[in-house]
C-alpha positions, 0 to 999 in steps of 0.5 A: 564521527560518532554520529554516523554509527548513531544514525545506523543504530537509529535505522536498525531500530526502525527496521526492528520496529517494522519487523515487530509490526510485521510479526504482530500483524502476521499473528493477528492475520493468522488468528483470523485465518484460523477462525475463518478456516482459511488456508494461507501462508504468511510472508513478512517483509520490510519495504521502504518505511513500512512493514509488508505482510502477504497472505498467499494460498488457494481460495483467498478471493473472499478475503480480497472482495470486490475491488479489494474492499475486504482487503482494505478493511482487513488492513485497517483492522490489522493496523488497529491490532498493531496500534493496540499492541505497540501504541504507535500508528502503523503504515503496514501494508497487507496483501492477499493473494498478490492482489496489491502487487498485480494492482500496483503494476496495472495502476503504474501503467494507468499513471504512465499512460495518463502522463503520456496522454497529457504530454501529447495533448497538453491538457490535464486529465482526471482519472477515476476515483481510487483508494489512497493506495491506488492514488499513491501508485498513480502519483508515483508513476506520473512523477516518474514520467516527469509530470505532476499530479494531485488528488482532488475530491472527497473520500470515497470519490477522491481521484487523481488529476494529471497536469501538464508541466507549466 
């Protein structure tokens, strides 16, 4: 019986560690916003097994870039700042101006549509190259539709292949 409370304590420690990651990331991002003279509010949350830091406000398009390229770079810099502070690799997710959230919804539709097409035709379907975040969203949507998918190719041209059930 003593094990159940211990597991709860371990879970609480994980959430606390993720909240600390979020705090470190928020401080780092706030410093970058100040340096670049951008206005934005920062929201922090824990989503599953990762910290989520969101920046919301007007005129943040420059921090997203074409197809989220600047956002990806800022996320990696933020993860490095968290790693430097904690000594642990971070899986932190950074969102700016709701870009990832809207992209997640669109990619879920892409995955569901591809799965539907594969179910109808019985033939595998290759999708366009995507970032790791984008591929994960598509994989999840395909799995939810009851099919399987794999990533193939080399970065930065890795893509998802949706396969029919065998």
